N, C-alpha and C positions, 0 to 999 in steps of 0.2 A: 661630156652630157648637151644634146640641143636642146631637147627641151625634156618638160617633164607631164603627164600627161596622169590628170586625176580625171578617176572614170568611178562609176557605181549608179544602182538605179534612183528611182528618182524617191527623195525625202530624207536621202543618207549622209546627208552634209556637206555635198562636195563645193558648193562655193564658199561655205565657211572656212574651209581645211584649205580651199586654193588661196584666198584671202590670208588667213592667218601663213603660208608657209611662204607666199608673195611678200609680205610684211618681213618674215625673218630673212627671204633672201638679201631683200633690199639693204637692212639693215648690214649685214653686212657687205656690200659692198659700197655701201656708205663710209665702215670703215678699212677699205682696200684689201678685203678678206679677198673679196670673190670681181675677177677681173672683166664688170660689166656698170653699167651708170645704173640700175635696177632693174625689177622685176615687173611685168605685166601678166595678165590674163586675157587667154585666147578663147571665148566662148563655141562652142563647142554643143552647140542646142538647138534644132530643127525649124525651133517656134518664134527664141526669142528675137530673132531677127527682123520680125514685123511689131513695127510701131503701133500701141495705142493695144498692144495685147499685154500689159505686164503682169496681172493677175494670174488670170488663166496660165501664165506661161512660167508663172513663179519668178520671175527676173531678180526679184529682191534686189535692187541696185543698192540700198540702202549700205547690203552689208560689206560692200569694197570698200568703204571707208577710205576713200581717196585712193584706194590702185587702184589703175589704168585697165581698163578693159576694150575691151574687141569685139565685130560683130554682133552684136545687141542694137536691137534700134538701127538698122540699115535701109531696110525693105518697107512701105504701106501694109497695108492688114489687105489683103481683099487681093493681093498679087500671089504670082506665084512663084514660089524659090525652090531652086530643087538640088541636087548631092552635085550637079556639074555645077550650079553660081558660087554653093558655097566651098569648094575644095578650090577654085578661084581665087577668090575674096584669101580664102584662108593664104593661099601660097604669098599677095600682094604683103598681106597684113604681116605673114612670118615676116620676109622679104624686108620688109620695113623695117621689124624690130631689132634681126640682124644686124643693118647697117644703124641703130643707133645704140648698139652695143648693150641692149633691155633683153635680161633671160628669157624668155617664152615658158609658163606654165599653160595647156588645154587641159579648159576645166567643161563636163557637158556629162551630160545619157544618152545621146544620139548614137549607139550602137555603128552604127555605119559610117555616119558622116564621120569619126573618131579613126576608124579602121582602112576609112576612102586615104585621106591629108596621111595619116600617120605612114601605111603602106605603098603609097604614094601611088594609088586603082588611077591606071587608064581612065578616064572616061569620054565620052564621044556622045554631043550635044542632038538630043534626038527633036527636033516638032512637035507638039500634042499633034494626034490626027481624032476628027470627031465624030468619023465615021468608026472607027476604033472601039474609042472610049463608048457609043451610043450603043454597041454590040453588046459590049462586057456587061453593061451596068446590068441587066438583066440578070447574072449569075451568081452564085452567095460570094461568101468571102473562103468557103472552103473549096469552090471548084475556082475561082482564081488561082488561090495560094497555090491545089495542084497544077493547076495550067502556067504559073509560074518556074512552079518547081520542073514541070516535065522540058521546058524552052532554055531553062540554064544546063540541065544534063545534058540536050544535045547538042550544047554548043563541047561538051565537056569539061562544064562547071561545077564544084561540086556546091549545092545550093545551101547558103549557112543565114543569108539575111531576112529570112521569113520574117522571123522572132521576131523584126524590128517594126512592121506596119501595123498602125492599129485601128485604120478604115478604110476600104472600099477603094474610092480615091487612088490613095498612093500604092495598094497592089496594081491597079487599074495602069497607073505612073509606069510603076515597074514595070512591068508587062510591055507597054508603050517604046518603052528604050530598049527591051531585048529584041521587040521583033525590030523595029529601028534600028539596032547595028551596033546599039550603047555596049559597053561593057565597064561593068566592078570588080573585073577578076583579073591584067596583066596590068605590071609594074609598067607607069609610062615615060617616053623616050624621050620628049619633049624637055630640049636644054632649061632649064631653070638656076636662076645665080644662087641661092642659098635653097635648103631643103633641108630636114633632120632628119638623121641619119640611128644619132644614138638615142636612144627615149628611153624617161625611167616612167614605168608604168606603174598608176597604182590605182585599185578598188578598193573604195568603201562599202562593205558589207555587214551594216548590223543584221541579229540576228533576225528571222522572217517577223516574230511577235510584236520586235521593236518597231521595224519598219514599217507591217502595215497600223500600230496605234502611233507613229508619226503622220506617215498619210494622212486617216484619219485628222488626226488632227489639222493638220495643213488644211484639209479641205473643208474644214468646218472654221477656220479662220478664214480663207481664200474667198468664201461665201459672207461671213460679215463684211471683211473689205469691200465684199460691191462689184463680185463672179460675177453675179446676174448682171447686175448693171453693167459692168466692160460689155458683155456679148449687145446688152441691147442695146449701145452706143455704137457696138459696128453694125449689125443692122438698121439702127436711125440713118446710117451713112450711107446705107445701099446696097449692103454687100452681100448679096445673095445667101437665106440658111443654107446653102446647098453648099458654097467656097466657107462659111462657119465650119459647118461641119468636118471639115477636110483639115482643120487645124489640131485636131484632138482629141481623149477625150473630155475632156471639160467643156469646149464649146461643142462639142458633140451633144452631150447630154444636155447642156444649158440652154441652146437651139431648139432644141426639142420640146424644153420645158417651157420656151416662152412664144414655141409655134403652136401649142398646145397635143403636141400629142403625146406628153405624160404630163404625172404630176410633181407637186416641187417633191413630195417625198418620195416619190420614187426616184426619181433623179437625184436627190442625193445622198441613199441607200444604195443604187446601181451604180453608180456614181464612182464611190468609192469602192465596190465590189471589182471592179473595171480597172480603175487602178493600182490595186491587189495584186492584179493578173500582168495590166501590164510591165510592172515593177517585177516580178515572174520573169517574163519573157526578156526584159533587161539582163536579170542575172544570165539567162540561160545564151544569152546571143556572146557576155562576157566570157563564160566557161568559155563559150566555143575559139574565141579567139585566142585562148590559152591552145585549146588541139588544133591553134594553128600556127604555133611558133610560137604565141606573145608571152612571153615572163611578166607576170603581174603580181607585185606583192599586194597581200589582202591585208588590209586593216580595218577593224572596229570601229575605227573612228580616230581623229587626229587625238596623239599623244604626243610626251615630251622627247620620249623614244624613237619616235616614227622622224619625228618633225628632225630630229640630230642625227637618223641615220642619211634622211635624205638628205642635208647641208655639208654632211661627209661624204659624199657621192661627187660630188657636183668641185 
């Protein structure tokens, strides 16, 4: 086994489980029971890469409790960080861990990012096209997704990743990549010194009612911890509101509230609904990964039996 991948919808407890598992692996390494120098976590989250965006992205860095982590807080808020850059950075980190004989755990909820690195998709860097973006901006989300689907079908690609988008700008960027000759569907032929080939996939899947209750509790907690103030700071730094909205649901709704487009109560209520819907789309993605041949172990949460089963597979 080269790597363990822990997935699941938002609020399913992925980080907590990954940390618990990493500590167990590190303990066995220390005892000489495993041939590694420890265990560290690689984040697979498309938003936790940004510095200064802590509450809205759910970094919960205190949960790591001394366990090493990577690909968190690596770029400034206000910049654009995409799948191509993530795969490049993942390759660098994974190689570093292998060279140090550290066992890696990949953990996150960005299905497209996970699949791209685990399946080693060949990604082409595509420069922004301002004219194209302007022409697409007036289209609805439904029209953009339909356009993206047709573009993929025209290339003979089964469109399976549309559920991973939560803003128009993300779909527009995907269309831009397709029209620019990029791809996220074929294996990479570029020589790499190390890359995971044998991956153990685990998906945490609490029942829907419990998942929604966790989402609601977590949203209330994030609002108390200063989610609104975090977005205010980003706006005061000079980051345009439309760029903050690009970063996903929490930033979209809070920015709309701060710019006077919606009320606080509307923001809180409809943000919770939107996150519930997003969690459902994340589950759709994971089920799609299964249909595409990835063997996933499903679990409602961390249990001693599950940990024992994973550790015995190493």
